[in-house]
C-alpha positions in Angstrom: -16.6 -196.1 -79.0 -19.6 -195.2 -80.1 -18.1 -195.6 -83.9 -15.8 -198.2 -85.1 -12.2 -197.3 -85.2 -11.1 -196.0 -88.1 -7.8 -196.5 -89.4 -6.1 -195.4 -92.6 -2.3 -196.1 -93.8 -1.2 -193.1 -96.2 1.5 -194.2 -98.7 2.4 -197.2 -97.7 1.0 -200.6 -97.7 -1.6 -202.1 -95.1 0.3 -203.6 -92.3 -2.3 -206.4 -90.5 0.3 -206.7 -87.4 0.6 -202.4 -87.2 -3.4 -202.6 -87.4 -4.1 -205.3 -84.6 -1.2 -203.3 -82.9 -3.0 -199.6 -83.0 -6.8 -201.6 -82.5 -5.2 -203.2 -79.0 -3.5 -199.6 -78.0 -7.3 -198.2 -79.2 -8.7 -200.6 -76.8 -7.1 -199.9 -73.5 -7.9 -196.4 -74.0 -11.4 -197.1 -73.4 -10.0 -197.9 -70.3 -9.4 -194.4 -69.4 -12.4 -192.9 -71.1 -15.3 -195.1 -71.5 -17.2 -192.3 -73.3 -15.1 -192.1 -76.4 -17.1 -191.7 -78.9 -14.6 -191.7 -82.3 -11.0 -192.4 -83.0 -9.3 -192.2 -86.2 -6.0 -193.0 -86.7 -3.7 -192.0 -90.0 -0.2 -194.3 -90.1 1.8 -192.2 -92.8 5.3 -193.3 -93.7 7.3 -189.9 -94.7 9.9 -189.6 -97.5 11.7 -186.4 -96.2 14.3 -188.6 -94.2 16.5 -189.2 -97.5 19.6 -189.9 -95.8 18.4 -192.1 -92.7 15.5 -194.0 -94.6 11.6 -193.3 -94.2 10.2 -192.2 -91.1 6.4 -192.4 -89.9 3.8 -190.4 -88.8 0.9 -191.1 -86.7 -2.0 -188.9 -86.4 -4.3 -189.5 -83.7 -7.9 -187.6 -83.7 -10.1 -188.9 -80.5 -13.4 -187.4 -79.9 -15.1 -187.6 -76.4 -18.3 -185.9 -75.5 -17.3 -182.2 -75.5 -13.5 -182.4 -76.2 -11.2 -183.0 -79.4 -8.2 -185.2 -78.3 -5.5 -184.2 -81.8 -2.1 -186.2 -81.6 0.6 -186.0 -83.9 3.9 -188.4 -83.5 6.7 -188.4 -86.6 9.8 -190.5 -86.4 12.7 -188.1 -85.6 15.3 -189.9 -87.7 16.3 -192.2 -85.0 16.7 -196.2 -85.6 14.6 -196.5 -83.0 11.7 -193.6 -84.0 12.0 -195.6 -87.8 10.2 -198.2 -86.3 6.0 -197.3 -86.9 5.9 -199.6 -83.9 7.2 -196.8 -81.3 5.8 -193.9 -82.8 2.6 -195.6 -82.1 2.9 -196.0 -79.3 4.4 -192.6 -78.0 1.4 -191.4 -80.0 -1.1 -193.5 -77.8 0.8 -192.8 -74.6 0.1 -188.6 -75.5 -3.2 -189.5 -76.2 -3.3 -191.6 -72.6 -1.9 -188.5 -70.9 -4.8 -186.4 -72.6 -7.5 -188.5 -71.5 -6.5 -188.7 -68.4 -6.9 -184.9 -67.9 -9.6 -184.6 -69.5 -11.5 -187.2 -67.5 -10.2 -186.0 -63.8 -11.3 -182.0 -65.2 -14.6 -184.0 -66.3 -14.9 -185.1 -62.5 -13.7 -181.8 -61.0 -10.3 -183.9 -59.3 -8.1 -180.8 -60.8 -6.9 -178.9 -58.1 -6.9 -174.8 -58.4 -4.1 -173.3 -56.9 -5.5 -170.8 -55.1 -3.0 -167.9 -53.3 -3.8 -166.3 -50.4 -2.3 -162.3 -50.7 -2.8 -162.0 -46.8 -0.1 -164.3 -46.4 3.4 -163.5 -46.1 6.1 -164.9 -47.8 8.0 -167.7 -46.6 11.9 -167.2 -46.3 
């Protein structure tokens, strides 16, 4: 990355362990696209799940040449998603897929589905 990874915690205490996991996930993204110029991560504890405990929101803003990749994931109140590590995992998986698509598009690997109008429909 050209700019250092930025991690912000809102409405919660900073977690060294969660920050380490985020750094690990961000480093893995660089394996898919070495031209990532910046990555900003916001981890926010939301207070709107009054009956199910506090949830978490993760926002990723990743910049690659010519494009910005935005990902947001929010816990849904399930016990699994009340865990910020799972929300971070899901957000970075989504970002990975978007980065892979971006890289394929840059390489010209995306197939164009051309429909030949002269072919009769198959029966």
